[in-house]
PyMOL Python script that loads the backbone (N, CA, C, O; Angstrom):
from pymol import cmd

cmd.read_pdbstr("""\
ATOM      1  N   MET A   1     114.238  51.552 -18.720  1.00  0.00           N
ATOM      2  CA  MET A   1     114.957  52.107 -17.584  1.00  0.00           C
ATOM      3  C   MET A   1     116.416  51.648 -17.671  1.00  0.00           C
ATOM      4  O   MET A   1     116.682  50.483 -17.968  1.00  0.00           O
ATOM      5  N   PRO A   2     117.342  52.540 -17.419  1.00  0.00           N
ATOM      6  CA  PRO A   2     118.765  52.153 -17.442  1.00  0.00           C
ATOM      7  C   PRO A   2     119.068  51.053 -16.424  1.00  0.00           C
ATOM      8  O   PRO A   2     118.423  50.958 -15.380  1.00  0.00           O
ATOM      9  N   GLN A   3     120.047  50.239 -16.745  1.00  0.00           N
ATOM     10  CA  GLN A   3     120.338  49.062 -15.924  1.00  0.00           C
ATOM     11  C   GLN A   3     120.902  49.389 -14.546  1.00  0.00           C
ATOM     12  O   GLN A   3     120.537  48.726 -13.575  1.00  0.00           O
ATOM     13  N   ALA A   4     121.779  50.384 -14.423  1.00  0.00           N
ATOM     14  CA  ALA A   4     122.387  50.666 -13.113  1.00  0.00           C
ATOM     15  C   ALA A   4     121.347  51.093 -12.075  1.00  0.00           C
ATOM     16  O   ALA A   4     121.352  50.537 -10.977  1.00  0.00           O
ATOM     17  N   PRO A   5     120.454  52.051 -12.360  1.00  0.00           N
ATOM     18  CA  PRO A   5     119.429  52.394 -11.351  1.00  0.00           C
ATOM     19  C   PRO A   5     118.481  51.231 -11.066  1.00  0.00           C
ATOM     20  O   PRO A   5     118.050  51.051  -9.927  1.00  0.00           O
ATOM     21  N   THR A   6     118.155  50.446 -12.083  1.00  0.00           N
ATOM     22  CA  THR A   6     117.282  49.293 -11.877  1.00  0.00           C
ATOM     23  C   THR A   6     117.975  48.259 -11.006  1.00  0.00           C
ATOM     24  O   THR A   6     117.351  47.648 -10.138  1.00  0.00           O
ATOM     25  N   ALA A   7     119.264  48.066 -11.239  1.00  0.00           N
ATOM     26  CA  ALA A   7     120.030  47.133 -10.410  1.00  0.00           C
ATOM     27  C   ALA A   7     120.026  47.587  -8.959  1.00  0.00           C
ATOM     28  O   ALA A   7     119.804  46.784  -8.053  1.00  0.00           O
ATOM     29  N   LYS A   8     120.267  48.859  -8.740  1.00  0.00           N
ATOM     30  CA  LYS A   8     120.281  49.398  -7.374  1.00  0.00           C
ATOM     31  C   LYS A   8     118.914  49.229  -6.713  1.00  0.00           C
ATOM     32  O   LYS A   8     118.827  48.880  -5.536  1.00  0.00           O
ATOM     33  N   ALA A   9     117.852  49.477  -7.475  1.00  0.00           N
ATOM     34  CA  ALA A   9     116.494  49.329  -6.942  1.00  0.00           C
ATOM     35  C   ALA A   9     116.172  47.874  -6.593  1.00  0.00           C
ATOM     36  O   ALA A   9     115.268  47.610  -5.799  1.00  0.00           O
ATOM     37  N   ASN A  10     116.901  46.943  -7.178  1.00  0.00           N
ATOM     38  CA  ASN A  10     116.680  45.523  -6.907  1.00  0.00           C
ATOM     39  C   ASN A  10     117.708  44.944  -5.943  1.00  0.00           C
ATOM     40  O   ASN A  10     117.849  43.725  -5.845  1.00  0.00           O
ATOM     41  N   GLY A  11     118.427  45.809  -5.232  1.00  0.00           N
ATOM     42  CA  GLY A  11     119.319  45.358  -4.175  1.00  0.00           C
ATOM     43  C   GLY A  11     120.732  45.038  -4.608  1.00  0.00           C
ATOM     44  O   GLY A  11     121.502  44.476  -3.829  1.00  0.00           O
ATOM     45  N   HIS A  12     121.093  45.382  -5.836  1.00  0.00           N
ATOM     46  CA  HIS A  12     122.437  45.088  -6.338  1.00  0.00           C
ATOM     47  C   HIS A  12     123.358  46.291  -6.148  1.00  0.00           C
ATOM     48  O   HIS A  12     122.910  47.436  -6.113  1.00  0.00           O
ATOM     49  N   GLU A  13     124.646  46.007  -6.027  1.00  0.00           N
ATOM     50  CA  GLU A  13     125.658  47.054  -6.143  1.00  0.00           C
ATOM     51  C   GLU A  13     125.850  47.179  -7.654  1.00  0.00           C
ATOM     52  O   GLU A  13     126.252  46.208  -8.295  1.00  0.00           O
ATOM     53  N   PRO A  14     125.571  48.364  -8.250  1.00  0.00           N
ATOM     54  CA  PRO A  14     125.549  48.489  -9.712  1.00  0.00           C
ATOM     55  C   PRO A  14     126.804  47.988 -10.429  1.00  0.00           C
ATOM     56  O   PRO A  14     126.683  47.317 -11.454  1.00  0.00           O
ATOM     57  N   HIS A  15     127.990  48.287  -9.931  1.00  0.00           N
ATOM     58  CA  HIS A  15     129.219  47.846 -10.599  1.00  0.00           C
ATOM     59  C   HIS A  15     129.300  46.324 -10.628  1.00  0.00           C
ATOM     60  O   HIS A  15     129.640  45.745 -11.660  1.00  0.00           O
ATOM     61  N   SER A  16     128.996  45.675  -9.519  1.00  0.00           N
ATOM     62  CA  SER A  16     129.030  44.206  -9.462  1.00  0.00           C
ATOM     63  C   SER A  16     127.991  43.592 -10.388  1.00  0.00           C
ATOM     64  O   SER A  16     128.256  42.585 -11.045  1.00  0.00           O
ATOM     65  N   TYR A  17     126.796  44.203 -10.442  1.00  0.00           N
ATOM     66  CA  TYR A  17     125.749  43.679 -11.315  1.00  0.00           C
ATOM     67  C   TYR A  17     126.166  43.787 -12.787  1.00  0.00           C
ATOM     68  O   TYR A  17     126.027  42.824 -13.542  1.00  0.00           O
ATOM     69  N   ILE A  18     126.670  44.940 -13.191  1.00  0.00           N
ATOM     70  CA  ILE A  18     127.074  45.128 -14.588  1.00  0.00           C
ATOM     71  C   ILE A  18     128.217  44.173 -14.940  1.00  0.00           C
ATOM     72  O   ILE A  18     128.248  43.623 -16.041  1.00  0.00           O
ATOM     73  N   HIS A  19     129.146  43.979 -14.019  1.00  0.00           N
ATOM     74  CA  HIS A  19     130.233  43.015 -14.251  1.00  0.00           C
ATOM     75  C   HIS A  19     129.658  41.615 -14.454  1.00  0.00           C
ATOM     76  O   HIS A  19     130.081  40.890 -15.355  1.00  0.00           O
ATOM     77  N   HIS A  20     128.700  41.242 -13.623  1.00  0.00           N
ATOM     78  CA  HIS A  20     128.047  39.938 -13.737  1.00  0.00           C
ATOM     79  C   HIS A  20     127.399  39.779 -15.118  1.00  0.00           C
ATOM     80  O   HIS A  20     127.569  38.749 -15.772  1.00  0.00           O
ATOM     81  N   VAL A  21     126.666  40.792 -15.553  1.00  0.00           N
ATOM     82  CA  VAL A  21     125.982  40.722 -16.846  1.00  0.00           C
ATOM     83  C   VAL A  21     126.988  40.630 -17.989  1.00  0.00           C
ATOM     84  O   VAL A  21     126.831  39.801 -18.885  1.00  0.00           O
ATOM     85  N   LEU A  22     128.010  41.466 -17.967  1.00  0.00           N
ATOM     86  CA  LEU A  22     128.986  41.460 -19.056  1.00  0.00           C
ATOM     87  C   LEU A  22     129.791  40.159 -19.090  1.00  0.00           C
ATOM     88  O   LEU A  22     130.282  39.757 -20.145  1.00  0.00           O
ATOM     89  N   THR A  23     129.923  39.514 -17.954  1.00  0.00           N
ATOM     90  CA  THR A  23     130.618  38.236 -17.892  1.00  0.00           C
ATOM     91  C   THR A  23     129.751  37.105 -18.443  1.00  0.00           C
ATOM     92  O   THR A  23     130.258  36.210 -19.120  1.00  0.00           O
ATOM     93  N   HIS A  24     128.452  37.138 -18.160  1.00  0.00           N
ATOM     94  CA  HIS A  24     127.567  36.038 -18.529  1.00  0.00           C
ATOM     95  C   HIS A  24     126.821  36.250 -19.853  1.00  0.00           C
ATOM     96  O   HIS A  24     126.324  35.282 -20.429  1.00  0.00           O
ATOM     97  N   LEU A  25     126.733  37.469 -20.339  1.00  0.00           N
ATOM     98  CA  LEU A  25     125.977  37.735 -21.563  1.00  0.00           C
ATOM     99  C   LEU A  25     126.513  37.000 -22.796  1.00  0.00           C
ATOM    100  O   LEU A  25     125.705  36.527 -23.595  1.00  0.00           O
ATOM    101  N   PRO A  26     127.812  36.880 -22.990  1.00  0.00           N
ATOM    102  CA  PRO A  26     128.282  36.162 -24.183  1.00  0.00           C
ATOM    103  C   PRO A  26     127.803  34.704 -24.262  1.00  0.00           C
ATOM    104  O   PRO A  26     127.706  34.145 -25.355  1.00  0.00           O
ATOM    105  N   ALA A  27     127.512  34.105 -23.139  1.00  0.00           N
ATOM    106  CA  ALA A  27     127.059  32.711 -23.123  1.00  0.00           C
ATOM    107  C   ALA A  27     125.537  32.591 -23.247  1.00  0.00           C
ATOM    108  O   ALA A  27     125.011  31.483 -23.351  1.00  0.00           O
ATOM    109  N   ALA A  28     124.837  33.713 -23.236  1.00  0.00           N
ATOM    110  CA  ALA A  28     123.373  33.700 -23.330  1.00  0.00           C
ATOM    111  C   ALA A  28     122.970  33.589 -24.798  1.00  0.00           C
ATOM    112  O   ALA A  28     123.200  34.511 -25.580  1.00  0.00           O
ATOM    113  N   HIS A  29     122.374  32.471 -25.166  1.00  0.00           N
ATOM    114  CA  HIS A  29     122.037  32.220 -26.561  1.00  0.00           C
ATOM    115  C   HIS A  29     120.540  32.239 -26.847  1.00  0.00           C
ATOM    116  O   HIS A  29     120.126  32.104 -27.999  1.00  0.00           O
ATOM    117  N   SER A  30     119.735  32.402 -25.817  1.00  0.00           N
ATOM    118  CA  SER A  30     118.290  32.454 -26.033  1.00  0.00           C
ATOM    119  C   SER A  30     117.718  33.658 -25.287  1.00  0.00           C
ATOM    120  O   SER A  30     118.365  34.236 -24.414  1.00  0.00           O
ATOM    121  N   LEU A  31     116.501  34.016 -25.651  1.00  0.00           N
ATOM    122  CA  LEU A  31     115.840  35.130 -24.977  1.00  0.00           C
ATOM    123  C   LEU A  31     115.687  34.845 -23.482  1.00  0.00           C
ATOM    124  O   LEU A  31     115.859  35.742 -22.658  1.00  0.00           O
ATOM    125  N   ASP A  32     115.370  33.616 -23.139  1.00  0.00           N
ATOM    126  CA  ASP A  32     115.232  33.251 -21.725  1.00  0.00           C
ATOM    127  C   ASP A  32     116.537  33.454 -20.963  1.00  0.00           C
ATOM    128  O   ASP A  32     116.529  33.927 -19.826  1.00  0.00           O
ATOM    129  N   GLU A  33     117.657  33.096 -21.586  1.00  0.00           N
ATOM    130  CA  GLU A  33     118.962  33.266 -20.932  1.00  0.00           C
ATOM    131  C   GLU A  33     119.309  34.739 -20.771  1.00  0.00           C
ATOM    132  O   GLU A  33     119.911  35.123 -19.768  1.00  0.00           O
ATOM    133  N   VAL A  34     118.942  35.568 -21.740  1.00  0.00           N
ATOM    134  CA  VAL A  34     119.185  37.011 -21.632  1.00  0.00           C
ATOM    135  C   VAL A  34     118.277  37.606 -20.552  1.00  0.00           C
ATOM    136  O   VAL A  34     118.730  38.400 -19.728  1.00  0.00           O
ATOM    137  N   GLU A  35     117.004  37.226 -20.555  1.00  0.00           N
ATOM    138  CA  GLU A  35     116.073  37.738 -19.545  1.00  0.00           C
ATOM    139  C   GLU A  35     116.486  37.323 -18.136  1.00  0.00           C
ATOM    140  O   GLU A  35     116.207  38.037 -17.173  1.00  0.00           O
ATOM    141  N   ALA A  36     117.142  36.184 -18.010  1.00  0.00           N
ATOM    142  CA  ALA A  36     117.607  35.732 -16.698  1.00  0.00           C
ATOM    143  C   ALA A  36     118.666  36.666 -16.131  1.00  0.00           C
ATOM    144  O   ALA A  36     118.932  36.639 -14.929  1.00  0.00           O
ATOM    145  N   LEU A  37     119.276  37.494 -16.979  1.00  0.00           N
ATOM    146  CA  LEU A  37     120.302  38.435 -16.523  1.00  0.00           C
ATOM    147  C   LEU A  37     119.743  39.798 -16.130  1.00  0.00           C
ATOM    148  O   LEU A  37     120.494  40.659 -15.673  1.00  0.00           O
ATOM    149  N   LEU A  38     118.456  40.008 -16.298  1.00  0.00           N
ATOM    150  CA  LEU A  38     117.851  41.282 -15.896  1.00  0.00           C
ATOM    151  C   LEU A  38     117.912  41.420 -14.379  1.00  0.00           C
ATOM    152  O   LEU A  38     117.834  40.421 -13.664  1.00  0.00           O
ATOM    153  N   PRO A  39     118.051  42.647 -13.883  1.00  0.00           N
ATOM    154  CA  PRO A  39     118.298  42.831 -12.444  1.00  0.00           C
ATOM    155  C   PRO A  39     117.244  42.223 -11.530  1.00  0.00           C
ATOM    156  O   PRO A  39     117.571  41.780 -10.429  1.00  0.00           O
ATOM    157  N   PHE A  40     115.997  42.192 -11.960  1.00  0.00           N
ATOM    158  CA  PHE A  40     114.953  41.626 -11.104  1.00  0.00           C
ATOM    159  C   PHE A  40     114.911  40.112 -11.159  1.00  0.00           C
ATOM    160  O   PHE A  40     114.130  39.493 -10.436  1.00  0.00           O
ATOM    161  N   ASN A  41     115.741  39.495 -12.006  1.00  0.00           N
ATOM    162  CA  ASN A  41     115.816  38.034 -12.096  1.00  0.00           C
ATOM    163  C   ASN A  41     117.093  37.461 -11.495  1.00  0.00           C
ATOM    164  O   ASN A  41     117.218  36.243 -11.367  1.00  0.00           O
ATOM    165  N   VAL A  42     118.034  38.307 -11.127  1.00  0.00           N
ATOM    166  CA  VAL A  42     119.323  37.858 -10.581  1.00  0.00           C
ATOM    167  C   VAL A  42     119.335  38.114  -9.079  1.00  0.00           C
ATOM    168  O   VAL A  42     118.995  39.209  -8.630  1.00  0.00           O
ATOM    169  N   GLN A  43     119.720  37.119  -8.313  1.00  0.00           N
ATOM    170  CA  GLN A  43     119.868  37.306  -6.874  1.00  0.00           C
ATOM    171  C   GLN A  43     121.127  38.125  -6.609  1.00  0.00           C
ATOM    172  O   GLN A  43     122.175  37.827  -7.183  1.00  0.00           O
ATOM    173  N   PRO A  44     121.057  39.149  -5.754  1.00  0.00           N
ATOM    174  CA  PRO A  44     122.228  39.980  -5.479  1.00  0.00           C
ATOM    175  C   PRO A  44     123.463  39.177  -5.047  1.00  0.00           C
ATOM    176  O   PRO A  44     124.589  39.583  -5.333  1.00  0.00           O
ATOM    177  N   GLU A  45     123.266  38.053  -4.369  1.00  0.00           N
ATOM    178  CA  GLU A  45     124.396  37.239  -3.911  1.00  0.00           C
ATOM    179  C   GLU A  45     125.221  36.704  -5.086  1.00  0.00           C
ATOM    180  O   GLU A  45     126.434  36.537  -4.966  1.00  0.00           O
ATOM    181  N   LYS A  46     124.565  36.435  -6.218  1.00  0.00           N
ATOM    182  CA  LYS A  46     125.279  35.917  -7.388  1.00  0.00           C
ATOM    183  C   LYS A  46     126.252  36.954  -7.938  1.00  0.00           C
ATOM    184  O   LYS A  46     127.303  36.599  -8.470  1.00  0.00           O
ATOM    185  N   CYS A  47     125.911  38.214  -7.813  1.00  0.00           N
ATOM    186  CA  CYS A  47     126.792  39.272  -8.325  1.00  0.00           C
ATOM    187  C   CYS A  47     128.003  39.486  -7.437  1.00  0.00           C
ATOM    188  O   CYS A  47     129.054  39.906  -7.920  1.00  0.00           O
ATOM    189  N   LEU A  48     127.875  39.208  -6.161  1.00  0.00           N
ATOM    190  CA  LEU A  48     128.998  39.393  -5.251  1.00  0.00           C
ATOM    191  C   LEU A  48     130.092  38.377  -5.516  1.00  0.00           C
ATOM    192  O   LEU A  48     131.265  38.644  -5.257  1.00  0.00           O
ATOM    193  N   ALA A  49     129.716  37.211  -6.030  1.00  0.00           N
ATOM    194  CA  ALA A  49     130.699  36.175  -6.310  1.00  0.00           C
ATOM    195  C   ALA A  49     131.451  36.407  -7.612  1.00  0.00           C
ATOM    196  O   ALA A  49     132.466  35.764  -7.878  1.00  0.00           O
ATOM    197  N   ALA A  50     130.943  37.335  -8.423  1.00  0.00           N
ATOM    198  CA  ALA A  50     131.568  37.568  -9.739  1.00  0.00           C
ATOM    199  C   ALA A  50     132.902  38.244  -9.636  1.00  0.00           C
ATOM    200  O   ALA A  50     133.542  38.504 -10.655  1.00  0.00           O
TER     201      ALA A  50
END
""", "prot")
cmd.dss("prot")
cmd.show_as("cartoon", "prot")
cmd.util.cbc("prot")
cmd.orient("prot")
């Protein structure tokens, strides 16, 4: 499933969520760190601070 609709379905504003992922993805060095960035694993409040 594309990330923007999934983000919206999980309570995120899609632009803020994608910005959050693109900001944090370069520092993700393990599968667990990448999976932590999936929309159902990120609290919407964390994206608002990005």
